[in-house]
C-alpha positions as CSV (number, residue, x, y, z in Angstrom):
1,M,0.0,0.0,0.1
2,H,1.6,3.4,-1.0
3,A,1.8,6.1,1.5
4,L,0.0,9.0,0.6
5,D,1.8,12.5,-0.2
6,P,1.4,15.3,2.6
7,A,-1.1,17.1,0.4
8,T,-3.5,14.1,-0.1
9,E,-3.1,13.1,3.4
10,T,-4.0,16.5,5.0
11,F,-6.9,16.9,2.7
12,V,-8.2,13.2,3.6
13,A,-7.9,14.0,7.3
14,H,-10.1,17.3,7.1
15,R,-12.4,15.8,4.2
16,N,-15.3,15.4,6.5
17,L,-14.9,18.8,8.0
18,L,-14.9,20.5,4.6
19,F,-18.0,18.5,3.5
20,T,-19.8,19.6,6.6
21,V,-18.8,23.4,6.2
22,A,-20.0,23.0,2.5
23,Y,-23.1,21.4,3.0
24,E,-24.2,23.5,5.8
25,L,-23.6,26.7,3.3
26,L,-25.2,25.2,0.4
27,G,-27.9,22.5,1.6
28,S,-26.9,20.2,-1.1
29,A,-24.7,17.4,-0.7
30,A,-24.1,17.2,-4.5
31,D,-23.1,20.8,-4.9
32,A,-20.7,20.1,-1.5
33,E,-19.1,17.4,-3.2
34,D,-18.5,19.5,-6.4
35,V,-16.9,22.1,-3.9
36,L,-14.9,19.5,-2.2
37,Q,-13.5,18.5,-5.7
38,E,-12.6,22.3,-6.5
39,T,-11.0,22.7,-3.2
40,W,-8.8,19.5,-3.8
41,L,-7.7,20.8,-7.2
42,R,-6.7,24.2,-5.8
43,W,-5.0,22.6,-2.4
44,V,-2.5,20.4,-4.5
45,K,-1.3,23.6,-6.3
46,V,-0.6,25.2,-2.9
47,D,3.1,25.4,-1.7
48,L,2.6,23.9,1.7
49,A,5.7,25.5,3.1
50,Q,3.8,28.8,3.0
51,V,0.8,27.4,5.1
52,S,1.0,27.8,8.7
53,D,-2.7,26.2,9.5
54,D,-3.7,23.5,7.2
55,R,-7.2,23.3,8.6
56,A,-7.7,26.9,8.4
57,Y,-6.4,27.3,4.8
58,L,-8.6,24.6,3.5
59,V,-11.7,25.9,5.1
60,R,-11.1,29.1,3.6
61,I,-10.8,27.7,0.1
62,T,-13.9,25.6,0.7
63,T,-15.7,28.8,2.1
64,R,-14.8,31.0,-0.9
65,L,-16.0,28.2,-3.3
66,S,-19.2,27.7,-1.3
67,L,-19.9,31.3,-1.5
68,N,-19.7,31.5,-5.3
69,R,-21.6,28.4,-5.8
70,L,-24.4,29.9,-3.6
71,R,-24.7,32.8,-5.7
72,T,-25.4,30.5,-8.8
73,M,-27.5,28.1,-6.9
74,K,-29.8,31.3,-6.0
75,R,-30.7,31.3,-9.7
76,R,-31.3,27.6,-9.9
77,K,-33.6,27.8,-6.8
78,E,-35.6,30.6,-8.5
79,A,-36.6,28.4,-11.3
80,Y,-37.2,25.5,-8.9
81,V,-40.7,23.9,-9.4
82,G,-42.4,24.3,-6.0
83,S,-40.9,24.5,-2.6
84,W,-37.1,23.8,-2.2
85,L,-35.8,21.8,0.7
86,P,-32.3,20.9,1.7
87,E,-31.0,17.5,0.4
88,P,-31.6,15.1,3.5
89,L,-28.4,13.2,4.7
90,L,-28.4,9.7,6.6
91,T,-26.2,10.5,9.5
92,A,-24.3,8.5,12.2
93,P,-25.3,8.6,15.8
94,D,-22.3,10.8,16.8
95,V,-23.9,13.8,14.9
96,A,-27.2,13.6,17.0
97,E,-25.0,13.6,20.0
98,D,-23.5,16.9,18.7
99,V,-26.6,19.0,19.9
100,E,-25.5,22.1,18.2
101,L,-24.4,20.5,15.1
102,A,-27.7,18.7,14.8
103,E,-29.7,21.8,15.6
104,S,-27.9,23.8,13.0
105,M,-28.7,20.9,10.4
106,S,-32.3,20.6,11.2
107,M,-34.5,21.4,8.4
108,A,-36.3,24.1,10.1
109,V,-32.8,26.0,10.9
110,M,-31.4,25.3,7.6
111,L,-34.7,27.0,5.7
112,V,-33.9,30.1,8.0
113,L,-30.3,30.0,6.7
114,E,-31.8,30.2,3.2
115,T,-33.4,33.5,4.0
116,L,-29.7,35.0,4.9
117,T,-27.5,36.3,2.1
118,P,-24.7,34.4,1.1
119,T,-22.3,36.3,3.1
120,E,-24.3,36.4,6.2
121,R,-24.9,32.6,5.8
122,A,-21.3,32.2,5.6
123,V,-20.3,34.5,8.7
124,F,-23.1,32.9,10.9
125,V,-22.1,29.3,9.9
126,L,-18.4,29.7,10.6
127,R,-19.1,31.7,13.8
128,E,-22.2,29.8,15.5
129,V,-21.4,26.3,14.1
130,F,-17.8,26.1,13.7
131,D,-16.7,28.6,16.3
132,L,-14.0,30.2,14.0
133,G,-12.6,33.3,15.2
134,Y,-13.4,36.7,13.5
135,D,-10.2,36.9,12.1
136,E,-10.4,33.7,10.6
137,I,-13.7,34.4,8.9
138,A,-12.5,37.6,7.6
139,A,-9.8,36.1,5.8
140,A,-12.1,33.4,4.4
141,I,-14.7,35.7,3.1
142,G,-12.4,38.8,2.2
143,K,-13.8,41.4,4.7
144,N,-12.3,43.2,7.5
145,T,-12.7,41.9,11.0
146,A,-15.0,44.8,12.1
147,A,-17.3,44.3,9.1
148,V,-17.6,40.5,10.0
149,R,-18.6,41.4,13.5
150,Q,-21.4,43.4,12.2
151,I,-22.7,40.7,9.9
152,A,-22.4,38.2,12.6
153,H,-24.6,40.4,15.0
154,R,-26.9,41.0,12.0
155,A,-27.2,37.4,11.0
156,R,-27.6,36.1,14.5
157,Q,-30.4,38.5,15.4
158,H,-32.1,37.3,12.1
159,V,-31.9,33.6,12.9
160,D,-32.7,34.0,16.5
161,A,-35.9,35.8,15.4
162,R,-37.0,32.9,12.9
163,R,-35.7,29.7,14.5
164,P,-37.6,27.3,16.8
165,R,-37.5,29.1,20.5
166,Q,-36.7,26.0,22.3
167,V,-34.3,23.0,22.0
168,V,-36.5,20.1,22.0
169,S,-35.0,16.7,23.4
170,E,-34.4,13.8,20.6
171,G,-36.7,11.9,22.6
172,E,-39.6,14.4,22.3
173,T,-39.3,14.4,18.7
174,K,-39.1,10.8,18.6
175,A,-42.3,10.5,20.2
176,A,-44.3,13.0,18.0
177,L,-43.0,11.3,14.9
178,D,-44.0,7.8,16.3
179,S,-47.4,9.1,16.7
180,L,-47.6,10.6,13.3
181,Q,-46.2,7.2,11.8
182,H,-49.0,5.3,13.5
183,A,-51.6,7.8,12.5
184,L,-50.6,7.5,9.0
185,E,-50.2,3.8,8.8
186,T,-53.5,3.2,10.4
187,G,-55.4,6.2,8.9
188,D,-56.4,7.5,12.3
189,T,-57.3,11.1,11.6
190,Q,-57.9,12.0,15.1
191,R,-54.5,10.8,16.2
192,L,-53.0,12.8,13.5
193,L,-54.8,16.0,14.7
194,D,-53.7,15.3,18.3
195,V,-49.9,15.3,17.4
196,L,-50.3,18.3,15.0
197,A,-50.2,21.9,16.4
198,P,-53.0,24.0,15.2
199,E,-50.6,26.2,13.3
200,V,-48.6,23.4,11.8
201,V,-46.8,24.0,8.5
202,L,-46.2,21.5,5.8
203,V,-43.5,22.0,3.4
204,S,-43.2,19.3,0.6
205,D,-40.3,19.2,-2.1
206,G,-41.0,17.1,-5.4
207,G,-38.9,19.1,-7.5
208,G,-41.2,18.8,-10.4
209,V,-40.4,15.1,-10.6
210,K,-42.8,13.7,-7.9
211,H,-46.2,15.2,-6.7
212,A,-45.9,17.9,-3.9
213,V,-48.0,20.7,-2.9
214,P,-46.5,23.9,-4.7
215,K,-46.5,26.2,-1.7
216,P,-46.4,25.6,2.1
217,V,-49.7,24.7,3.6
218,A,-50.8,25.7,7.2
219,G,-53.1,24.4,9.7
220,A,-53.7,21.1,11.4
221,E,-57.1,20.3,9.8
222,K,-56.2,21.0,6.3
223,I,-52.9,19.2,6.6
224,A,-54.6,16.2,7.9
225,R,-57.3,16.2,5.4
226,M,-54.3,16.4,2.8
227,F,-52.6,13.5,3.9
228,M,-55.9,11.1,4.5
229,A,-57.0,11.9,0.9
230,G,-53.6,11.3,-0.5
231,L,-53.4,8.0,1.2
232,S,-56.9,6.8,0.0
233,R,-56.1,8.2,-3.6
234,V,-52.8,6.2,-4.3
235,G,-54.4,3.1,-2.5
236,A,-51.0,1.7,-1.5
237,V,-49.7,0.6,1.9
238,L,-48.0,3.4,3.6
239,T,-45.1,2.3,6.1
240,G,-42.9,4.5,8.1
241,E,-39.2,3.5,9.0
242,P,-37.5,5.5,11.9
243,T,-34.1,6.9,11.1
244,T,-31.8,9.8,11.6
245,V,-31.5,12.4,9.3
246,N,-29.2,15.6,9.5
247,G,-28.6,14.6,13.1
248,N,-32.2,14.5,13.9
249,P,-35.2,12.0,14.1
250,A,-36.8,11.3,10.7
251,L,-39.1,8.8,8.9
252,L,-38.4,7.2,5.6
253,L,-42.1,6.7,4.2
254,R,-42.6,3.9,1.8
255,L,-45.6,3.1,-0.3
256,D,-45.9,-0.8,-1.1
257,G,-42.2,-1.1,0.2
258,D,-41.1,1.6,-2.2
259,L,-39.2,4.5,-0.8
260,D,-41.7,7.6,-1.3
261,G,-39.7,10.4,0.5
262,V,-38.0,11.6,3.8
263,L,-39.9,13.3,6.3
264,T,-38.6,15.5,9.3
265,V,-40.3,17.6,11.7
266,S,-39.9,20.4,14.2
267,V,-41.7,19.9,17.7
268,S,-42.7,22.5,20.3
269,N,-44.5,21.5,23.5
270,A,-44.9,17.6,22.3
271,R,-46.7,18.7,19.1
272,I,-45.5,18.9,15.5
273,R,-45.1,22.7,14.3
274,G,-43.3,22.0,11.0
275,I,-43.4,19.1,8.7
276,Y,-40.6,18.9,5.9
277,Y,-41.2,16.1,3.2
278,V,-38.5,15.8,0.7
279,R,-39.9,13.6,-2.3
280,N,-37.7,14.7,-5.2
281,P,-35.8,11.5,-6.0
282,H,-32.6,13.4,-7.0
283,K,-32.5,14.5,-3.4
284,L,-32.8,10.8,-1.8
285,T,-29.5,9.7,-2.8
286,R,-27.6,10.1,0.7
287,I,-30.3,8.2,2.7
288,E,-28.6,4.4,2.0
289,S,-25.6,5.0,3.9
290,A,-24.5,7.5,6.6
291,T,-22.6,10.7,5.6
292,R,-19.9,11.5,7.9
293,L,-20.0,15.0,9.5
294,T,-18.0,16.5,12.0
295,R,-17.1,20.1,13.3
296,R,-13.7,19.4,14.1
């Protein structure tokens, strides 16, 4: 077995971190992989003797490339059919154990990150999720430290005003998902209404490939009617398989054994206030094997 050269060895050592940074910034595993490929191509041309901190240098390259891609993705998302949701990733137990990372990767929080400008998102993610210093962030995004501090403050206020008010335990989310799964599998409308908060919002992403509601739908009764009508219309047996997606409890929903989509929720006071359902098959390629994610 051949020993890796120093550049390759360093890149491989930090690859999971770089993927996590890119995914947090982009919400797309496919785009994050493209960014990593570009990062590698740039990294192998670097004179390593001039690099004092390999990790910081690699994060800087990945951040800059992700920012460039974020701006082009904006046009893609504007042309996207229906609601856009991040690409769900099957994750290992260690991601769920990192509460801050799991929260930052939840569908609810990642949708809030979508409302930031690309620069605000980069600053917020690097500071709040990866705990980078303001000087490091300034070097990564090409701004001065004072400007980065202002952007960080503004982005934090924006996110805090929109993300779920409380951190909910994994057990509470699993209990709500279990009730939802049972209600859908048995067609129990009342049980479904019992677990849904009155103001619950459903966001469904079919990408124009699979049927999905084109805009978010609000209200427990309306959503319950939609689910039950949909199940009776397709005439197939629905089953749910508990799993962990983006570090949070989720369900793989199957119709007659065939994967239909990935469903995640946000929970408050033991009731579901947000349902996020990804049906677009192009976004379901990362749920067969766990993606390694890390903040280290």
